[in-house]
C-alpha angles and dihedrals in degrees: 000000000000090000090055090049091051091051092049091049090052091054092048090051092050090052091051093051091049091051091049089052092050091049091051091052093048090057092060099066094137096072127043112210116174144120116274115266115234117251113250116242112256114255126193091216096076115081129205116266108197115212126186105219094191113117119250108290114259129197091207107098121223110262117259120227127185115266116253117258106273123237114219110249136163111243133170119249112241114246119227123192130188117219114244129202114284096018126125131196090256094053090048092048089051092047093056095035094239130130120266093231091050091052091050094048095047090055101034094240112164099170118027089204088075093064115122134204108259093025112139121232132198110226106215117236120236093248091055093054088047091057090056090047092052093056114144130207093230110095121221109231109245129162096242130098128231108210149165098032125185128187124206138164115237131221095261096053099266131118126244120207112193129181142119141257120233114207100213093165129102092244132075110240137205135186090038111179128187130200132202126197124191117210132193125223094275091055096255120144112245101171142359139180144165140215141176121248118253097246119073091207120039105193128206109295089001124133125220124189127224136189120204118191123206098203096206126043104267094204127227116347129183101199141001139210122217117188143156110259103185143353136159133204106271126240093228094184091079095054126082109217103168092099126117129194114221143171097028114187129181132193118189131205107210091312090291095103140004126211107213124194130176149145128255113208126195107223096172136088098252142057115272119216134185089029117186135173123215117203125197126189122200132198124224089274089056092248119145109252103163136020135170142175111225132194110213123225089270121025093195112068118184124218109294091004132126139210134187136227138198128188144148125244118202106196117212089209137013167359100307111236098180143354124213128196133199127183127204137174145163131255123230112258118255113263 
């Protein structure tokens, strides 16, 4: 009888220890530390379910608030370049004396083979590359979640880390930056990098994808940490949010690439400028395996007007289970 009681007491103690461990893990939601999940093998039996992630259209425009008084600062003008026939990403990087990995990250290019003649690239400034080089392993506590990560080697020997940020705060955010640190079995940092999310404005309960490139193969790593690095409350008055993405169509080529088309409709009472579409592709485990920022045919959309977009997504894993789309723009400043 005493032996049975002792065994029952041992089971109860083990349950209490496990519950305490779970509670401890639940309190550390700001930093994800886990071993990478293996990529599932592609299977041709899973189709593509297209989902429009845009919220239900609303005819109520976002309120306009006066812009804050600007403080004069000296800022660099962004450089844009249009791809010409016969050019590659490497030749463009050499022309502007920037790193190939920095050029890929600035434009969200996962596969250089998807580049098209006439496509416009952003040439990263020196200070932006310096920010990524100065990444630290110490995460800055922020009330946002980094979720749905996927790791994949690229064709030039680097490592892509893709995922998304979930804004579970009560405040819209902008300039959201994410960091990833790779750790070996002894807990030593072997590589780290940072990157901005694809959406300029991450609204309350909204998700924004990101893609971080480790330009050189970091080698074997046992664990990783993914964490928000920075974010500031957004000045929402400058954004135009009454845009809906409709009529999304996809056409796949043996799961290697997906041609995505759609329509952006202006549901609000004003003209939208600087319109962009952000596409995110997920695998059956809901991990981010492709993302892209797309300029539609017309980046100025009048009240009640529409514009179309066409682009190619090259997933780093697969198969693709669903694709979401979000459109954002800016409003013209008040005269």
